[in-house]
C-alpha positions as CSV (number, residue, x, y, z in Angstrom):
1,M,174.3,143.3,76.3
2,Q,171.0,144.9,76.7
3,P,168.6,143.5,79.2
4,S,165.5,142.0,77.6
5,K,162.2,143.7,78.3
6,R,159.7,141.8,80.3
7,E,156.3,141.3,78.7
8,P,153.4,142.5,80.9
9,V,151.6,139.5,82.5
10,R,148.2,139.1,81.0
11,L,145.6,137.0,82.7
12,R,143.8,134.5,80.7
13,R,140.3,135.5,80.0
14,G,138.9,132.4,81.5
15,W,140.4,133.2,84.9
16,A,139.1,136.7,85.1
17,P,135.7,135.9,86.6
18,T,137.3,133.6,89.2
19,I,139.8,136.3,90.3
20,L,137.0,138.9,90.5
21,I,134.8,136.7,92.6
22,V,137.5,135.7,95.0
23,A,138.8,139.3,95.3
24,G,135.3,140.7,95.8
25,G,134.6,138.1,98.6
26,L,137.9,139.0,100.3
27,A,137.1,142.7,100.1
28,L,133.6,142.3,101.6
29,A,135.0,140.0,104.3
30,G,137.6,142.7,105.1
31,L,134.9,145.4,105.2
32,G,132.8,143.4,107.5
33,T,135.7,142.7,109.8
34,S,136.8,146.3,110.0
35,A,133.2,147.4,110.7
36,C,132.9,144.9,113.6
37,A,136.4,145.8,115.0
38,N,135.7,149.6,114.9
39,P,131.9,150.1,115.5
40,E,132.4,153.9,116.2
41,A,134.0,154.6,112.9
42,A,130.7,155.8,111.6
43,P,130.1,159.6,112.0
44,G,128.8,160.3,115.5
45,G,129.0,156.6,116.4
46,S,125.2,156.5,116.3
47,G,123.2,153.3,116.0
48,F,121.5,154.6,112.9
49,A,124.8,155.1,111.2
50,N,125.9,151.6,112.1
51,A,122.7,150.2,110.8
52,S,123.0,152.1,107.6
53,S,126.6,150.9,107.1
54,A,125.5,147.3,107.7
55,F,122.7,147.7,105.2
56,D,125.1,149.2,102.6
57,S,127.5,146.3,103.2
58,W,124.7,143.8,102.7
59,A,123.5,145.5,99.6
60,A,127.0,145.5,98.2
61,F,127.3,141.8,99.0
62,T,124.1,140.9,97.2
63,D,125.2,143.0,94.2
64,W,128.5,141.2,94.2
65,I,126.8,137.8,94.3
66,A,124.5,138.7,91.4
67,A,127.4,140.0,89.3
68,S,129.6,137.0,90.1
69,Y,126.8,134.6,89.2
70,A,126.3,136.4,85.9
71,Q,130.0,136.0,85.0
72,A,130.6,132.5,86.5
73,P,127.5,130.7,87.7
74,A,129.2,127.4,88.1
75,L,131.8,128.8,90.4
76,V,129.3,130.6,92.5
77,L,127.1,127.5,92.9
78,G,130.2,125.5,93.8
79,L,131.2,128.0,96.5
80,V,127.6,127.9,97.9
81,A,127.6,124.1,97.9
82,L,131.0,124.1,99.6
83,I,129.6,126.4,102.4
84,A,126.3,124.5,102.8
85,V,127.5,120.9,102.7
86,P,129.3,120.7,106.1
87,P,126.3,122.0,108.2
88,L,123.9,119.8,106.3
89,A,126.2,116.8,106.8
90,L,126.4,117.6,110.5
91,I,122.6,117.8,110.8
92,G,122.2,114.5,109.0
93,L,124.6,112.8,111.3
94,L,122.8,114.1,114.4
95,V,119.4,112.9,113.0
96,R,120.9,109.5,112.2
97,K,122.2,109.1,115.7
98,R,118.9,110.1,117.1
99,E,117.0,107.6,115.0
100,A,119.5,104.9,116.0
101,A,118.9,105.7,119.7
102,S,115.1,105.5,119.3
103,L,115.1,102.0,117.9
104,E,111.9,100.2,118.7
105,V,112.3,98.4,122.0
106,S,110.0,95.7,120.6
107,Q,112.9,94.5,118.4
108,L,115.3,94.1,121.3
109,Q,115.6,91.0,123.4
110,T,113.8,90.8,126.7
111,Q,116.0,91.2,129.8
112,V,115.1,88.6,132.4
113,R,115.0,90.2,135.8
114,R,116.3,88.0,138.6
115,V,114.7,89.0,141.9
116,S,114.7,86.8,144.9
117,R,111.2,86.2,146.3
118,E,110.0,84.0,149.1
119,A,107.9,81.9,146.7
120,A,110.5,81.8,144.0
121,A,111.1,78.1,144.4
122,E,107.4,77.3,144.2
123,P,105.8,76.7,140.7
124,R,103.5,79.3,139.5
125,E,99.9,78.5,140.3
126,G,96.5,79.9,140.0
127,V,95.3,81.9,143.0
128,R,92.0,83.5,143.9
129,T,92.4,87.1,144.9
130,G,89.0,88.4,144.1
131,H,85.4,87.7,144.9
132,I,82.4,86.9,142.8
133,P,80.7,90.3,142.2
134,L,77.0,90.7,143.1
135,R,76.5,93.0,140.1
136,P,78.5,94.1,137.0
137,L,81.7,95.9,137.6
138,E,83.6,98.6,135.9
139,A,87.3,97.9,136.0
140,W,90.5,99.6,134.9
141,I,94.3,99.2,135.0
142,E,96.6,102.0,136.1
143,I,100.3,102.1,135.4
144,V,101.9,103.0,138.7
145,N,105.4,103.8,137.4
146,A,104.5,104.9,133.9
147,G,107.4,107.4,133.8
148,E,109.8,104.6,134.0
149,V,108.3,101.8,132.0
150,A,106.0,103.7,129.6
151,P,107.3,107.2,129.0
152,S,105.7,107.5,125.6
153,A,102.2,106.5,126.9
154,T,99.5,109.0,126.3
155,Q,97.5,107.8,129.3
156,Q,98.2,106.0,132.6
157,R,94.7,104.5,133.0
158,Y,93.1,101.9,130.7
159,G,89.5,100.8,131.0
160,L,88.6,97.1,130.7
161,R,85.6,97.6,128.5
162,R,86.4,94.8,126.1
163,T,86.5,91.1,126.8
164,L,90.3,90.8,126.4
165,L,93.1,93.3,127.2
166,R,96.7,92.4,126.2
167,I,99.8,93.8,128.0
168,G,103.3,93.7,126.6
169,R,106.2,95.5,124.9
170,E,104.9,95.2,121.3
171,T,103.0,98.3,120.1
172,D,99.9,96.2,119.0
173,N,99.2,95.4,122.7
174,D,96.3,97.3,124.4
175,I,98.8,98.4,127.1
176,C,102.3,98.9,125.7
177,L,105.1,98.9,128.2
178,E,108.5,99.9,126.9
179,D,110.7,98.5,129.6
180,M,113.1,95.7,128.6
181,T,112.0,93.5,131.5
182,V,108.5,93.2,129.9
183,H,108.1,90.5,127.3
184,R,106.7,91.3,123.9
185,Y,103.4,89.6,124.8
186,H,103.5,89.3,128.6
187,A,100.0,89.0,130.0
188,A,96.3,89.2,129.2
189,I,93.3,90.1,131.3
190,H,89.9,88.8,130.3
191,R,86.4,89.1,131.7
192,T,84.8,85.8,132.5
193,E,81.1,84.8,132.1
194,D,80.6,85.6,135.8
195,A,81.8,89.2,135.3
196,E,85.1,88.5,137.0
197,F,88.5,89.6,135.7
198,V,91.3,87.0,135.4
199,I,95.0,87.7,134.4
200,T,97.0,85.0,132.6
201,D,100.8,84.8,132.2
202,L,101.8,84.7,128.5
203,S,105.6,84.8,129.0
204,S,107.8,81.8,128.7
205,A,108.5,79.5,131.6
206,G,112.0,81.0,132.1
207,G,110.7,84.6,131.8
208,N,109.8,87.2,134.3
209,G,106.2,86.0,134.7
210,V,103.3,87.6,136.4
211,V,103.3,88.6,140.1
212,V,100.1,89.5,141.8
213,N,100.4,91.0,145.3
214,G,104.0,89.6,145.6
215,R,103.2,86.1,144.4
216,A,104.1,84.6,141.1
217,V,101.0,83.2,139.3
218,A,100.2,81.5,136.1
219,E,96.6,82.7,136.3
220,A,94.7,84.6,139.0
221,R,91.4,86.2,139.6
222,L,91.8,89.9,140.2
223,G,90.2,92.0,142.9
224,S,90.1,95.8,143.3
225,G,93.4,97.1,144.7
226,D,95.5,94.2,143.5
227,V,99.1,95.1,142.4
228,I,100.4,93.4,139.3
229,E,104.1,93.2,138.5
230,L,105.4,92.5,135.0
231,G,109.2,92.7,135.2
232,N,109.9,96.2,136.4
233,A,106.4,97.5,135.5
234,R,103.9,97.9,138.4
235,L,100.2,98.0,137.6
236,K,97.2,98.4,139.8
237,F,93.8,96.8,139.2
238,S,90.7,98.7,140.3
239,A,87.0,97.9,140.0
240,A,83.8,99.5,141.1
241,P,80.1,98.7,140.7
242,A,78.8,99.9,137.3
243,S,76.9,103.1,137.5
């Protein structure tokens, strides 16, 4: 009995571009690996020879990409997408986490700070802390601990040029404080007809309230040097005769 002759294996024509692309990629990868493993294989081991070898490898790689794309564009595009998708997905995940972490603090609930004070049991009342000025004053508010309660603020000093100045956590306030112990609309400072400055508590009865010079007040006339506390935020009121 004579052994039957095996027919030579013929590759389908449709698979030829795929095999060429994969084989070319593996060959270039092997070339790059051997070049990195034996950097002195170039004649003389000079930097110029290494640079020339790297340039030739890159030129061969680009020629291979062009030839592969001409034979099987869909396969080349698929390989490129397979390589590019994981880094892009990772970048998108990092951006999404960063956006979630930078959620507007104005949408979060205010944290009521419980601090024991000597006058904590007393109801908030209006106190006079300033004096009737003899001439018009220029006044301003300074955020003492801006790095803690307003890290995004572009300035730490706000002039009281308008009749009303609002302070709170919402971005539409004149002074925006980002700390969670500050209410969305916490307080307002207005100029009276006698050219005085009065601060008014806008927070709820069970909120953190307004503290002027260590005393909780519902409304108080401000004098230069007064320290105002709104939750964890500390502000300083200053005034001087108009120049």
